[in-house]
N, C-alpha and C positions, 0 to 999 in steps of 0.2 A: 663088332664094327659099328653097329648102331649106337652103342654107348659112347664110343670114342667121338663120334660125330656130334652127338648131343652136348658132350662136355666141351668140345672145342667151340661150338656155336655159342654156348653160354659164356665162355671166357671172352669171346669176341665182343658180345654185347656188353659185358661188364667193362671192358677196356674202352669201348666207345662212349659209354655213359661217363666214365671217369674223365675222359678227354673233354666231353661236353661240360661237365661240372667245372673243370679247371678253366675252360674258356669263359664261362659265365662269371666265375670269381674274378678273373682278370679284367673283364669288362666293368664289373661293379666297382672294383678297386680304382680303375681309371676314372670312372664317373665321380666317385667319391673324392678323389684327389683334385679333380677339376672343380668340384663344388666348394672346396676349401679356399679357393682364391678370393682375394679381397677387391676384385675389380668393381663389383657392384657396391661394396661398402665404401670404397674410397672414391666414388665418382664425384665430380664437381656438383655441388648442390648448396642451396641456401638453408641454413638451420636458423629457426627463429631466435631472436635475442642474441645472435652471435655475429661476429665480424666475418668478412669474406675477402678473398683475394680476387674476386671476379670483377670488382669495380675499383676505380682509382681512389675513392674516399674510404674504402674498406668497410662500408656499411651494407649490411644485407637488406635492411628496410629502406626502400627507395622513397625519396620525398615525392609528394604528389606533383604532377605536372602543373606548372603555373597556369592560372586562369581556367582550371578545370574543376569539376565537381563530381564526386562519386555518384554512381547510379543510385537513385532513391534518396539522395541527400540534398536535393535542391529544394530548400524550404523558403520559397519566395514570400509566402504569407507568414510572417513571423508571429502574428497574433494567433493564427490557427495552431501553431506548434508550441507556443509559449504561454498564451493567455495574458500577455502583457503588451502594453503600448508605451511609447515614449511620451512622457508627460511634459508639460510646458516648463517645469522646473528642472528638466533634465533627468529626473528619476523615472524608473519604470513604474507603471501604474496598471492596476487591474481595471477591467471594463465590464459593465453590466450589459453585455450583448453577446450573441452567438455569431460565429463567422459564416454561418449558412442558415437558410430558412428552416424553421421548425415545422415538421409535418408529423402526422400521426405515426408514420413509420419510424421516424427518429425517436419519438417518445416511447414507442413499443420496444425498440432496441435498447434505449436507455433503461427502461423498466426491467428488461431481461438481465442486462449486465448488473444493474443495481441489486437485484434479488440474488444474484450469484456471488458477487464480491463484496457488497456493502452490508447486507442484512445480518451477517454473523455479529457485527459490532453495533450497527445503527438500527437494526430491526426493520421490518417491512414498512413501518410507518415513519421511520427516520427519527425516532425519539431517543436513540442512544442506548437502548436497553436490549441489545441483541442476546443471542444464546450464550456467547462466551462471557458477556458481562455478568450474566446470572451464575456463571461458574468461577467468578473471582477475578476477571480481567477488569482493567480500568474502564469506567464508563466512557463511551464514545460521545462525541459532540451531539447535542440535540439539534438536529437540522431544522426543527420547527420553532425554536425560541426566537426571541426578538433579535438577538445578536446575529444569528445565522441568516435570518431572513433579510437583514439589512446589508449583508455582504454582496458584492457584485457577482455576477454569474461566473466570470472567469476565475474567481477565487477557488471555486470547487475544482475547476480544471487544473489550476496550479497545484492545489493540495494533492490531487490524484497523481500528478506528474512527479512531485518532489517529496510527498509525505509531509506530515505535520505532527509534532509531538510523538505520541505513542503509535500513531498511524503510519505504516510504511507506505512507500510509493507503489503505485499500480501501473507504472509505465510499461512494464514487461507484460502484464496481463491484458491491458486495454490499449488499443490503438488510439491515436489522437481523435479520430472520428467517434470512437466509442466513449472516450472520456467526455467529449462535448455532449454526446447523447445522454450520458448519465447526469451531467450538469443540468441539462434541460429537464430531465425527469425529476430531479431534486426540486427545481422551481415549481413544477406542476404538483409535486407531493406537498410542498409547503402551502400552496394555494388550497389544496384539498383539506389539509389539517387545520387551516385557519380561516375557512370560508365562513361567510355570514349570509343572512337572508338576502342581503342586497346583491350578492354574487349569483343568486339563482336566476336562471332565465325565466322570463314571464311565461306563465302557464305550466311550468315544470312542477311535478309532484315532489313534495318534500316530506319526509317522515323522520320522526325522532330516532335517535340511535338506540334508545331502550326498546322501542317497538321492533326495530330490525333485529336486535339480539333475540327477542322472543320468537319472531317469525322464522329466523334462520336456525333456531335451536342451539345457539351458542351458550356456553356456560354462564351461569348467573354472575353478574359483576363484570362482564366483558366490556360494558359501556363506561366503566369507572376508570379513573386515572391509574396508570401503571405504577406500582410501588417499586422503589429501588431495592434490589435484593440485598440482603444482609452480607452477602459474600463480596459485594462490589467494593472496590477501593476508591475512596473519594478524597479529593484534595480539599474541598470545601463542603460544608453541610448543604443539603439540597434546599432549594427554594420551595418551601411548603405552601406558599401562596398560589403557586401555579397548579392548576388542576383541571385542565381540559381533557376530554376523552382522547385516549390513545396518545397522550403526551406524557413524557417522563418528567420528574422533578429536575429542573435545570439548575445549573450553577448560577449563583448571583452574578449579574452582569458587572457590577461594581462592588466586589467584596470589600467590607470594611477593613482598613489597615490601621492598626494602632501602633504609633511610634512612641516607645517609652522615653520619658525624660527623667533626668535626675531629680530627686526630691529637693525641696527648698532647704537651704542650709539651716542647721539647728541654731537656735539663738546662743550667743556667746555667754559663757558662764560668768557669773558675777560673785564677788566675795562679800557683798553686802549682807547684812543680817536681817534686812527687811523681809516681810512676808512675801512669798512668791505671788506673782500676779496671777490673774485668772488664766486657766488653761486655754491654750489656742487650739483650734480645730486642726487636726493633722491634715497635711496636704497629700493628695494622691499622686502617686508616681506614674500614673497612666492617663494623664490629662492632655495628651498631645492631640494634634489634629487628626481627623479621620481621613 
């Protein structure tokens, strides 16, 4: 009798478990079927670059409200954001001025950003012989030569904003404030690399660069002009006359351009049997203006 009771109890528990399993399967199936509905997928929404039926003009991208400006886009000071002013002739012009006062904090910020983003090409002293130039990249502009020192201050801001030649723009890496700070530091760097005894304050101690190299323990020859690496790609031969300390050989400011001209026409042939006249000196075909 004990055996019969145990067997019946086991059968009851098995049947109950089977019913529970069936109920769970039914609930899971119901939830799965409900999840396959497309209500969330087909909901009204705007998909970028597509039309829509939500508006009368069937455009998902809504035009800006008239006489409104997006947050952060109110550029009232155009010179601060562009580095250009309207000239008297109607054309945009660069200006040799900063849109805000220059302080030591501004110069320190400009030096920090210059050392991060500019030195790989222009080097720490701005002579255009950065590390990547020594590894085969096109030499960057020498910021210390006569041409760059004569450029207005906003020119550097404009180049950093839009790029120039092989140089890409840095508008994504540097904010407008940082680009102006870098431009201010470039001007200070130019003054330091082209300073004369007249620029020294009265009473200030001045020592020669060769003595500083010895005192600081720098490698011998650190006070000599930098040499253009043989791996650099040049469009023009370097200007060998330039040789100030920490300055690279710059491109000639006005490279000579030779315009070839056709040679003078040869003298007409003659049928006379007279002796030939004295030879005429040949004319050069490269005697054009430079």
